[in-house]
N, CA, C, O and the ligand as a Tripos MOL2 file, in Angstrom:
@<TRIPOS>MOLECULE
protein
  253   251    64     0     0
PROTEIN
NO_CHARGES

@<TRIPOS>ATOM
      1 N         -44.3890   69.4480  -23.5220 N.3       1 MET1
      2 CA        -44.4780   68.8200  -24.8460 C.3       1 MET1
      3 C         -45.2840   69.7150  -25.7830 C.2       1 MET1
      4 O         -46.3550   70.2040  -25.4230 O.2       1 MET1
      5 N         -44.7620   69.9200  -26.9720 N.am      2 THR2
      6 CA        -45.4400   70.7450  -27.9620 C.3       2 THR2
      7 C         -45.9880   69.8650  -29.0710 C.2       2 THR2
      8 O         -45.2850   69.0060  -29.6020 O.2       2 THR2
      9 N         -47.2400   70.0850  -29.4140 N.am      3 VAL3
     10 CA        -47.8640   69.2700  -30.4660 C.3       3 VAL3
     11 C         -48.3490   70.1510  -31.6120 C.2       3 VAL3
     12 O         -48.5500   71.3550  -31.4500 O.2       3 VAL3
     13 N         -48.5320   69.5290  -32.7660 N.am      4 CYS4
     14 CA        -49.0510   70.2060  -33.9470 C.3       4 CYS4
     15 C         -50.4640   70.6970  -33.6700 C.2       4 CYS4
     16 O         -51.2890   69.9470  -33.1470 O.2       4 CYS4
     17 N         -50.7530   71.9460  -34.0130 N.am      5 ARG5
     18 CA        -52.0620   72.4930  -33.6900 C.3       5 ARG5
     19 C         -53.1480   71.9100  -34.5910 C.2       5 ARG5
     20 O         -54.3390   72.0600  -34.3160 O.2       5 ARG5
     21 N         -52.7290   71.2440  -35.6680 N.am      6 GLN6
     22 CA        -53.7150   70.6740  -36.5810 C.3       6 GLN6
     23 C         -53.9740   69.1890  -36.3330 C.2       6 GLN6
     24 O         -55.1240   68.7740  -36.1890 O.2       6 GLN6
     25 N         -52.9040   68.3850  -36.2820 N.am      7 CYS7
     26 CA        -53.1030   66.9340  -36.1620 C.3       7 CYS7
     27 C         -52.7540   66.4060  -34.7730 C.2       7 CYS7
     28 O         -53.0560   65.2530  -34.4640 O.2       7 CYS7
     29 N         -52.1310   67.2140  -33.9390 N.am      8 GLY8
     30 CA        -51.8620   66.7840  -32.5720 C.3       8 GLY8
     31 C         -50.6230   65.9240  -32.3950 C.2       8 GLY8
     32 O         -50.3500   65.4500  -31.2930 O.2       8 GLY8
     33 N         -49.8630   65.7180  -33.4770 N.am      9 ARG9
     34 CA        -48.6470   64.9210  -33.3820 C.3       9 ARG9
     35 C         -47.5750   65.6970  -32.6050 C.2       9 ARG9
     36 O         -47.5030   66.9240  -32.6670 O.2       9 ARG9
     37 N         -46.7490   64.9470  -31.8740 N.am     10 MET10
     38 CA        -45.6720   65.5950  -31.1340 C.3      10 MET10
     39 C         -44.6510   66.1850  -32.1060 C.2      10 MET10
     40 O         -44.2770   65.5440  -33.0880 O.2      10 MET10
     41 N         -44.2110   67.3920  -31.8300 N.am     11 LEU11
     42 CA        -43.3340   68.0950  -32.7640 C.3      11 LEU11
     43 C         -41.8640   67.8840  -32.4620 C.2      11 LEU11
     44 O         -41.4510   67.8050  -31.3050 O.2      11 LEU11
     45 N         -41.0920   67.7970  -33.5180 N.am     12 LEU12
     46 CA        -39.6410   67.7580  -33.3780 C.3      12 LEU12
     47 C         -39.1160   69.1840  -33.3020 C.2      12 LEU12
     48 O         -39.7650   70.1310  -33.7460 O.2      12 LEU12
     49 N         -37.9410   69.3100  -32.7340 N.am     13 PHE13
     50 CA        -37.3150   70.6180  -32.6030 C.3      13 PHE13
     51 C         -37.2030   71.3240  -33.9560 C.2      13 PHE13
     52 O         -37.4860   72.5170  -34.0660 O.2      13 PHE13
     53 N         -36.7880   70.5750  -34.9850 N.am     14 ASP14
     54 CA        -36.6240   71.1540  -36.3220 C.3      14 ASP14
     55 C         -37.9490   71.6440  -36.9060 C.2      14 ASP14
     56 O         -37.9820   72.6310  -37.6410 O.2      14 ASP14
     57 N         -39.0260   70.9570  -36.5780 N.am     15 GLU15
     58 CA        -40.3470   71.3560  -37.1000 C.3      15 GLU15
     59 C         -40.7760   72.6930  -36.4970 C.2      15 GLU15
     60 O         -41.3280   73.5510  -37.1870 O.2      15 GLU15
     61 N         -40.5220   72.8490  -35.2350 N.am     16 ILE16
     62 CA        -40.8410   74.1210  -34.5830 C.3      16 ILE16
     63 C         -39.9800   75.2340  -35.1810 C.2      16 ILE16
     64 O         -40.4670   76.3280  -35.4660 O.2      16 ILE16
     65 N         -38.6990   74.9360  -35.3650 N.am     17 ALA17
     66 CA        -37.7710   75.9410  -35.8820 C.3      17 ALA17
     67 C         -38.1490   76.3670  -37.3010 C.2      17 ALA17
     68 O         -38.1230   77.5560  -37.6190 O.2      17 ALA17
     69 N         -38.4990   75.3990  -38.1560 N.am     18 VAL18
     70 CA        -38.8050   75.7560  -39.5400 C.3      18 VAL18
     71 C         -40.1260   76.5260  -39.6060 C.2      18 VAL18
     72 O         -40.2910   77.4150  -40.4410 O.2      18 VAL18
     73 N         -41.0570   76.1830  -38.7290 N.am     19 TYR19
     74 CA        -42.3130   76.9410  -38.6820 C.3      19 TYR19
     75 C         -42.0340   78.3940  -38.3000 C.2      19 TYR19
     76 O         -42.5550   79.3280  -38.9110 O.2      19 TYR19
     77 N         -41.2080   78.5570  -37.2830 N.am     20 ARG20
     78 CA        -40.8790   79.9200  -36.8390 C.3      20 ARG20
     79 C         -40.1210   80.6820  -37.9260 C.2      20 ARG20
     80 O         -40.2970   81.8890  -38.0940 O.2      20 ARG20
     81 N         -39.2800   79.9620  -38.6570 N.am     21 ARG21
     82 CA        -38.4690   80.5970  -39.6980 C.3      21 ARG21
     83 C         -39.3370   81.0140  -40.8970 C.2      21 ARG21
     84 O         -39.1330   82.0730  -41.4900 O.2      21 ARG21
     85 N         -40.3140   80.1510  -41.2380 N.am     22 LEU22
     86 CA        -41.1010   80.3810  -42.4530 C.3      22 LEU22
     87 C         -42.3820   81.1750  -42.2150 C.2      22 LEU22
     88 O         -42.8010   81.9600  -43.0650 O.2      22 LEU22
     89 N         -42.9960   80.9690  -41.0630 N.am     23 ILE23
     90 CA        -44.3310   81.5290  -40.8440 C.3      23 ILE23
     91 C         -44.2840   82.7290  -39.8930 C.2      23 ILE23
     92 O         -44.6110   83.8530  -40.2730 O.2      23 ILE23
     93 N         -43.8760   82.4690  -38.6700 N.am     24 TYR24
     94 CA        -43.9610   83.5270  -37.6720 C.3      24 TYR24
     95 C         -42.9910   83.2370  -36.5300 C.2      24 TYR24
     96 O         -43.1450   82.2630  -35.7920 O.2      24 TYR24
     97 N         -42.0100   84.0870  -36.4070 N.am     25 ARG25
     98 CA        -40.9210   83.8510  -35.4600 C.3      25 ARG25
     99 C         -41.3840   83.7410  -34.0110 C.2      25 ARG25
    100 O         -40.8260   82.9670  -33.2330 O.2      25 ARG25
    101 N         -42.4010   84.5140  -33.6510 N.am     26 ASP26
    102 CA        -42.8530   84.5170  -32.2610 C.3      26 ASP26
    103 C         -44.0660   83.6200  -32.0240 C.2      26 ASP26
    104 O         -44.7790   83.7830  -31.0330 O.2      26 ASP26
    105 N         -44.2970   82.6840  -32.9240 N.am     27 ALA27
    106 CA        -45.4490   81.7950  -32.8000 C.3      27 ALA27
    107 C         -45.4020   81.0020  -31.4980 C.2      27 ALA27
    108 O         -44.3280   80.6640  -30.9980 O.2      27 ALA27
    109 N         -46.5830   80.7130  -30.9580 N.am     28 GLU28
    110 CA        -46.6580   79.8660  -29.7690 C.3      28 GLU28
    111 C         -47.3470   78.5500  -30.0860 C.2      28 GLU28
    112 O         -47.3440   77.6210  -29.2780 O.2      28 GLU28
    113 N         -47.9390   78.4840  -31.2800 N.am     29 GLU29
    114 CA        -48.5310   77.2370  -31.7610 C.3      29 GLU29
    115 C         -47.8890   76.9320  -33.1020 C.2      29 GLU29
    116 O         -47.5790   77.8390  -33.8740 O.2      29 GLU29
    117 N         -47.6920   75.6400  -33.3770 N.am     30 TYR30
    118 CA        -46.9490   75.2690  -34.5720 C.3      30 TYR30
    119 C         -47.6390   74.1650  -35.3430 C.2      30 TYR30
    120 O         -48.5600   73.5160  -34.8470 O.2      30 TYR30
    121 N         -47.1760   73.9620  -36.5730 N.am     31 LEU31
    122 CA        -47.6320   72.8450  -37.3930 C.3      31 LEU31
    123 C         -46.4810   71.8670  -37.5720 C.2      31 LEU31
    124 O         -45.3190   72.2670  -37.6480 O.2      31 LEU31
    125 N         -46.8160   70.5730  -37.6400 N.am     32 CYS32
    126 CA        -45.7820   69.5870  -37.9500 C.3      32 CYS32
    127 C         -45.4050   69.7250  -39.4250 C.2      32 CYS32
    128 O         -46.0410   70.4570  -40.1830 O.2      32 CYS32
    129 N         -44.3700   69.0120  -39.8000 N.am     33 LYS33
    130 CA        -43.8540   69.0850  -41.1710 C.3      33 LYS33
    131 C         -44.9300   68.7720  -42.2130 C.2      33 LYS33
    132 O         -45.0390   69.4640  -43.2250 O.2      33 LYS33
    133 N         -45.7180   67.7320  -41.9640 N.am     34 SER34
    134 CA        -46.7590   67.3300  -42.9190 C.3      34 SER34
    135 C         -47.8260   68.4070  -43.0620 C.2      34 SER34
    136 O         -48.2000   68.7650  -44.1790 O.2      34 SER34
    137 N         -48.3170   68.9260  -41.9410 N.am     35 CYS35
    138 CA        -49.3690   69.9370  -41.9860 C.3      35 CYS35
    139 C         -48.8200   71.2490  -42.5480 C.2      35 CYS35
    140 O         -49.5300   71.9720  -43.2460 O.2      35 CYS35
    141 N         -47.5770   71.5510  -42.2500 N.am     36 LEU36
    142 CA        -46.9540   72.7580  -42.7870 C.3      36 LEU36
    143 C         -46.8130   72.6510  -44.3090 C.2      36 LEU36
    144 O         -47.0410   73.6250  -45.0270 O.2      36 LEU36
    145 N         -46.4430   71.4800  -44.7900 N.am     37 ALA37
    146 CA        -46.3270   71.2680  -46.2270 C.3      37 ALA37
    147 C         -47.6880   71.4630  -46.9060 C.2      37 ALA37
    148 O         -47.7860   72.1020  -47.9530 O.2      37 ALA37
    149 N         -48.7280   70.9040  -46.2940 N.am     38 GLN38
    150 CA        -50.0890   71.0900  -46.8130 C.3      38 GLN38
    151 C         -50.4670   72.5630  -46.8330 C.2      38 GLN38
    152 O         -51.0030   73.0740  -47.8160 O.2      38 GLN38
    153 N         -50.1790   73.2230  -45.7380 N.am     39 TYR39
    154 CA        -50.5040   74.6400  -45.5780 C.3      39 TYR39
    155 C         -49.8200   75.4840  -46.6560 C.2      39 TYR39
    156 O         -50.4110   76.4160  -47.2020 O.2      39 TYR39
    157 N         -48.5670   75.1410  -46.9520 N.am     40 LEU40
    158 CA        -47.8000   75.9040  -47.9440 C.3      40 LEU40
    159 C         -47.9860   75.3520  -49.3580 C.2      40 LEU40
    160 O         -47.4550   75.8920  -50.3290 O.2      40 LEU40
    161 N         -48.7630   74.2500  -49.4510 N.am     41 LYS41
    162 CA        -49.0150   73.6030  -50.7430 C.3      41 LYS41
    163 C         -47.7170   73.1820  -51.4360 C.2      41 LYS41
    164 O         -47.5270   73.4080  -52.6310 O.2      41 LYS41
    165 N         -46.8400   72.5690  -50.6570 N.am     42 VAL42
    166 CA        -45.5950   72.0220  -51.2090 C.3      42 VAL42
    167 C         -45.4540   70.5770  -50.7330 C.2      42 VAL42
    168 O         -46.1940   70.1320  -49.8560 O.2      42 VAL42
    169 N         -44.5020   69.8490  -51.3170 N.am     43 GLU43
    170 CA        -44.2030   68.4920  -50.8740 C.3      43 GLU43
    171 C         -43.4810   68.5550  -49.5310 C.2      43 GLU43
    172 O         -42.7630   69.5080  -49.2290 O.2      43 GLU43
    173 N         -43.6980   67.4960  -48.7300 N.am     44 GLU44
    174 CA        -43.0230   67.4410  -47.4280 C.3      44 GLU44
    175 C         -41.5010   67.5000  -47.5850 C.2      44 GLU44
    176 O         -40.7910   68.0530  -46.7440 O.2      44 GLU44
    177 N         -41.0190   66.9070  -48.6960 N.am     45 GLN45
    178 CA        -39.5770   66.9540  -48.9870 C.3      45 GLN45
    179 C         -39.0390   68.3790  -49.0420 C.2      45 GLN45
    180 O         -37.9080   68.6510  -48.6420 O.2      45 GLN45
    181 N         -39.8800   69.2840  -49.5490 N.am     46 GLU46
    182 CA        -39.4690   70.6900  -49.6510 C.3      46 GLU46
    183 C         -39.1860   71.2640  -48.2650 C.2      46 GLU46
    184 O         -38.2740   72.0720  -48.0880 O.2      46 GLU46
    185 N         -39.9780   70.8380  -47.2940 N.am     47 ILE47
    186 CA        -39.7660   71.3160  -45.9240 C.3      47 ILE47
    187 C         -38.4280   70.7900  -45.4050 C.2      47 ILE47
    188 O         -37.6660   71.5150  -44.7650 O.2      47 ILE47
    189 N         -38.1550   69.5000  -45.6950 N.am     48 ASP48
    190 CA        -36.8610   68.9380  -45.2870 C.3      48 ASP48
    191 C         -35.7030   69.7100  -45.9010 C.2      48 ASP48
    192 O         -34.6980   69.9840  -45.2450 O.2      48 ASP48
    193 N         -35.8690   70.0580  -47.1820 N.am     49 LYS49
    194 CA        -34.8160   70.8130  -47.8630 C.3      49 LYS49
    195 C         -34.6090   72.1710  -47.2010 C.2      49 LYS49
    196 O         -33.4800   72.6330  -47.0340 O.2      49 LYS49
    197 N         -35.7250   72.8020  -46.8270 N.am     50 LYS50
    198 CA        -35.6230   74.1180  -46.1820 C.3      50 LYS50
    199 C         -34.9140   73.9910  -44.8450 C.2      50 LYS50
    200 O         -34.0860   74.8300  -44.4900 O.2      50 LYS50
    201 N         -35.2490   72.9190  -44.0910 N.am     51 ILE51
    202 CA        -34.5940   72.7000  -42.7990 C.3      51 ILE51
    203 C         -33.0830   72.5770  -43.0050 C.2      51 ILE51
    204 O         -32.2920   73.2030  -42.2990 O.2      51 ILE51
    205 N         -32.6950   71.7450  -44.0000 N.am     52 GLU52
    206 CA        -31.2650   71.5670  -44.2830 C.3      52 GLU52
    207 C         -30.6230   72.8900  -44.6930 C.2      52 GLU52
    208 O         -29.5120   73.2230  -44.2820 O.2      52 GLU52
    209 N         -31.3700   73.6380  -45.5270 N.am     53 HIS53
    210 CA        -30.8510   74.9240  -45.9880 C.3      53 HIS53
    211 C         -30.6120   75.8780  -44.8170 C.2      53 HIS53
    212 O         -29.5400   76.4700  -44.6990 O.2      53 HIS53
    213 N         -31.6150   76.0200  -43.9590 N.am     54 PHE54
    214 CA        -31.4770   76.9630  -42.8390 C.3      54 PHE54
    215 C         -30.3460   76.5440  -41.9080 C.2      54 PHE54
    216 O         -29.6270   77.3840  -41.3680 O.2      54 PHE54
    217 N         -30.1960   75.2170  -41.7250 N.am     55 LYS55
    218 CA        -29.0880   74.7280  -40.8960 C.3      55 LYS55
    219 C         -27.7560   75.0800  -41.5410 C.2      55 LYS55
    220 O         -26.8070   75.4850  -40.8680 O.2      55 LYS55
    221 N         -27.7060   74.9140  -42.8830 N.am     56 SER56
    222 CA        -26.4350   75.1390  -43.5850 C.3      56 SER56
    223 C         -26.0140   76.5980  -43.5570 C.2      56 SER56
    224 O         -24.8240   76.9030  -43.6220 O.2      56 SER56
    225 N         -26.9900   77.5090  -43.4580 N.am     57 ILE57
    226 CA        -26.6060   78.9260  -43.3860 C.3      57 ILE57
    227 C         -26.4620   79.3960  -41.9440 C.2      57 ILE57
    228 O         -26.2320   80.5760  -41.6810 O.2      57 ILE57
    229 N         -26.6020   78.4420  -41.0040 N.am     58 GLY58
    230 CA        -26.3610   78.7650  -39.6020 C.3      58 GLY58
    231 C         -27.4770   79.5420  -38.9280 C.2      58 GLY58
    232 O         -27.2250   80.3120  -38.0010 O.2      58 GLY58
    233 N         -28.7000   79.3490  -39.3790 N.am     59 CYS59
    234 CA        -29.8450   80.0240  -38.7540 C.3      59 CYS59
    235 C         -29.9000   79.6760  -37.2670 C.2      59 CYS59
    236 O         -29.8830   78.5020  -36.8970 O.2      59 CYS59
    237 N         -29.9670   80.6900  -36.4290 N.am     60 THR60
    238 CA        -29.8850   80.4750  -34.9810 C.3      60 THR60
    239 C         -31.1010   79.7410  -34.4160 C.2      60 THR60
    240 O         -31.0180   79.1640  -33.3310 O.2      60 THR60
    241 N         -32.2240   79.7540  -35.1290 N.am     61 LEU61
    242 CA        -33.4050   79.0510  -34.6540 C.3      61 LEU61
    243 C         -33.1920   77.5410  -34.6010 C.2      61 LEU61
    244 O         -33.8870   76.8340  -33.8720 O.2      61 LEU61
    245 N         -32.2200   77.0480  -35.3830 N.am     62 PHE62
    246 CA        -32.0040   75.6180  -35.4800 C.3      62 PHE62
    247 C         -30.8860   75.1130  -34.5630 C.2      62 PHE62
    248 O         -30.4690   73.9600  -34.6750 O.2      62 PHE62
    249 N         -30.4070   75.9530  -33.6740 N.am     63 GLN63
    250 CA        -29.3140   75.5150  -32.8090 C.3      63 GLN63
    251 C         -29.7950   75.1160  -31.4340 C.2      63 GLN63
    252 O         -28.9910   74.7240  -30.5890 O.2      63 GLN63
    253 ZN        -49.6730   68.1200  -38.0560 Zn       64 ZN64
@<TRIPOS>BOND
     1     1     2 1
     2     2     3 1
     3     3     4 2
     4     3     5 am
     5     5     6 1
     6     6     7 1
     7     7     8 2
     8     7     9 am
     9     9    10 1
    10    10    11 1
    11    11    12 2
    12    11    13 am
    13    13    14 1
    14    14    15 1
    15    15    16 2
    16    15    17 am
    17    17    18 1
    18    18    19 1
    19    19    20 2
    20    19    21 am
    21    21    22 1
    22    22    23 1
    23    23    24 2
    24    23    25 am
    25    25    26 1
    26    26    27 1
    27    27    28 2
    28    27    29 am
    29    29    30 1
    30    30    31 1
    31    31    32 2
    32    31    33 am
    33    33    34 1
    34    34    35 1
    35    35    36 2
    36    35    37 am
    37    37    38 1
    38    38    39 1
    39    39    40 2
    40    39    41 am
    41    41    42 1
    42    42    43 1
    43    43    44 2
    44    43    45 am
    45    45    46 1
    46    46    47 1
    47    47    48 2
    48    47    49 am
    49    49    50 1
    50    50    51 1
    51    51    52 2
    52    51    53 am
    53    53    54 1
    54    54    55 1
    55    55    56 2
    56    55    57 am
    57    57    58 1
    58    58    59 1
    59    59    60 2
    60    59    61 am
    61    61    62 1
    62    62    63 1
    63    63    64 2
    64    63    65 am
    65    65    66 1
    66    66    67 1
    67    67    68 2
    68    67    69 am
    69    69    70 1
    70    70    71 1
    71    71    72 2
    72    71    73 am
    73    73    74 1
    74    74    75 1
    75    75    76 2
    76    75    77 am
    77    77    78 1
    78    78    79 1
    79    79    80 2
    80    79    81 am
    81    81    82 1
    82    82    83 1
    83    83    84 2
    84    83    85 am
    85    85    86 1
    86    86    87 1
    87    87    88 2
    88    87    89 am
    89    89    90 1
    90    90    91 1
    91    91    92 2
    92    91    93 am
    93    93    94 1
    94    94    95 1
    95    95    96 2
    96    95    97 am
    97    97    98 1
    98    98    99 1
    99    99   100 2
   100    99   101 am
   101   101   102 1
   102   102   103 1
   103   103   104 2
   104   103   105 am
   105   105   106 1
   106   106   107 1
   107   107   108 2
   108   107   109 am
   109   109   110 1
   110   110   111 1
   111   111   112 2
   112   111   113 am
   113   113   114 1
   114   114   115 1
   115   115   116 2
   116   115   117 am
   117   117   118 1
   118   118   119 1
   119   119   120 2
   120   119   121 am
   121   121   122 1
   122   122   123 1
   123   123   124 2
   124   123   125 am
   125   125   126 1
   126   126   127 1
   127   127   128 2
   128   127   129 am
   129   129   130 1
   130   130   131 1
   131   131   132 2
   132   131   133 am
   133   133   134 1
   134   134   135 1
   135   135   136 2
   136   135   137 am
   137   137   138 1
   138   138   139 1
   139   139   140 2
   140   139   141 am
   141   141   142 1
   142   142   143 1
   143   143   144 2
   144   143   145 am
   145   145   146 1
   146   146   147 1
   147   147   148 2
   148   147   149 am
   149   149   150 1
   150   150   151 1
   151   151   152 2
   152   151   153 am
   153   153   154 1
   154   154   155 1
   155   155   156 2
   156   155   157 am
   157   157   158 1
   158   158   159 1
   159   159   160 2
   160   159   161 am
   161   161   162 1
   162   162   163 1
   163   163   164 2
   164   163   165 am
   165   165   166 1
   166   166   167 1
   167   167   168 2
   168   167   169 am
   169   169   170 1
   170   170   171 1
   171   171   172 2
   172   171   173 am
   173   173   174 1
   174   174   175 1
   175   175   176 2
   176   175   177 am
   177   177   178 1
   178   178   179 1
   179   179   180 2
   180   179   181 am
   181   181   182 1
   182   182   183 1
   183   183   184 2
   184   183   185 am
   185   185   186 1
   186   186   187 1
   187   187   188 2
   188   187   189 am
   189   189   190 1
   190   190   191 1
   191   191   192 2
   192   191   193 am
   193   193   194 1
   194   194   195 1
   195   195   196 2
   196   195   197 am
   197   197   198 1
   198   198   199 1
   199   199   200 2
   200   199   201 am
   201   201   202 1
   202   202   203 1
   203   203   204 2
   204   203   205 am
   205   205   206 1
   206   206   207 1
   207   207   208 2
   208   207   209 am
   209   209   210 1
   210   210   211 1
   211   211   212 2
   212   211   213 am
   213   213   214 1
   214   214   215 1
   215   215   216 2
   216   215   217 am
   217   217   218 1
   218   218   219 1
   219   219   220 2
   220   219   221 am
   221   221   222 1
   222   222   223 1
   223   223   224 2
   224   223   225 am
   225   225   226 1
   226   226   227 1
   227   227   228 2
   228   227   229 am
   229   229   230 1
   230   230   231 1
   231   231   232 2
   232   231   233 am
   233   233   234 1
   234   234   235 1
   235   235   236 2
   236   235   237 am
   237   237   238 1
   238   238   239 1
   239   239   240 2
   240   239   241 am
   241   241   242 1
   242   242   243 1
   243   243   244 2
   244   243   245 am
   245   245   246 1
   246   246   247 1
   247   247   248 2
   248   247   249 am
   249   249   250 1
   250   250   251 1
   251   251   252 2
@<TRIPOS>SUBSTRUCTURE
     1 MET1         2 RESIDUE 1 A MET
     2 THR2         6 RESIDUE 1 A THR
     3 VAL3        10 RESIDUE 1 A VAL
     4 CYS4        14 RESIDUE 1 A CYS
     5 ARG5        18 RESIDUE 1 A ARG
     6 GLN6        22 RESIDUE 1 A GLN
     7 CYS7        26 RESIDUE 1 A CYS
     8 GLY8        30 RESIDUE 1 A GLY
     9 ARG9        34 RESIDUE 1 A ARG
    10 MET10       38 RESIDUE 1 A MET
    11 LEU11       42 RESIDUE 1 A LEU
    12 LEU12       46 RESIDUE 1 A LEU
    13 PHE13       50 RESIDUE 1 A PHE
    14 ASP14       54 RESIDUE 1 A ASP
    15 GLU15       58 RESIDUE 1 A GLU
    16 ILE16       62 RESIDUE 1 A ILE
    17 ALA17       66 RESIDUE 1 A ALA
    18 VAL18       70 RESIDUE 1 A VAL
    19 TYR19       74 RESIDUE 1 A TYR
    20 ARG20       78 RESIDUE 1 A ARG
    21 ARG21       82 RESIDUE 1 A ARG
    22 LEU22       86 RESIDUE 1 A LEU
    23 ILE23       90 RESIDUE 1 A ILE
    24 TYR24       94 RESIDUE 1 A TYR
    25 ARG25       98 RESIDUE 1 A ARG
    26 ASP26      102 RESIDUE 1 A ASP
    27 ALA27      106 RESIDUE 1 A ALA
    28 GLU28      110 RESIDUE 1 A GLU
    29 GLU29      114 RESIDUE 1 A GLU
    30 TYR30      118 RESIDUE 1 A TYR
    31 LEU31      122 RESIDUE 1 A LEU
    32 CYS32      126 RESIDUE 1 A CYS
    33 LYS33      130 RESIDUE 1 A LYS
    34 SER34      134 RESIDUE 1 A SER
    35 CYS35      138 RESIDUE 1 A CYS
    36 LEU36      142 RESIDUE 1 A LEU
    37 ALA37      146 RESIDUE 1 A ALA
    38 GLN38      150 RESIDUE 1 A GLN
    39 TYR39      154 RESIDUE 1 A TYR
    40 LEU40      158 RESIDUE 1 A LEU
    41 LYS41      162 RESIDUE 1 A LYS
    42 VAL42      166 RESIDUE 1 A VAL
    43 GLU43      170 RESIDUE 1 A GLU
    44 GLU44      174 RESIDUE 1 A GLU
    45 GLN45      178 RESIDUE 1 A GLN
    46 GLU46      182 RESIDUE 1 A GLU
    47 ILE47      186 RESIDUE 1 A ILE
    48 ASP48      190 RESIDUE 1 A ASP
    49 LYS49      194 RESIDUE 1 A LYS
    50 LYS50      198 RESIDUE 1 A LYS
    51 ILE51      202 RESIDUE 1 A ILE
    52 GLU52      206 RESIDUE 1 A GLU
    53 HIS53      210 RESIDUE 1 A HIS
    54 PHE54      214 RESIDUE 1 A PHE
    55 LYS55      218 RESIDUE 1 A LYS
    56 SER56      222 RESIDUE 1 A SER
    57 ILE57      226 RESIDUE 1 A ILE
    58 GLY58      230 RESIDUE 1 A GLY
    59 CYS59      234 RESIDUE 1 A CYS
    60 THR60      238 RESIDUE 1 A THR
    61 LEU61      242 RESIDUE 1 A LEU
    62 PHE62      246 RESIDUE 1 A PHE
    63 GLN63      250 RESIDUE 1 A GLN
    64 ZN64       253 GROUP 0 **** ****
């Protein structure tokens, strides 16, 4: 089980993928969507949009 390194919440597959896509591909620790949004100073919705975007372009991290 993988958890957010900041709040300890269990991570979804998409959250890990978007973290790797946006921050660091070879990361071994991740942030959940909420903490990642805070970290990037954007709305959580923006993270959802990015997830949808990366899926729509067929990013292999999301498969
Ligand atoms: Zn978190």
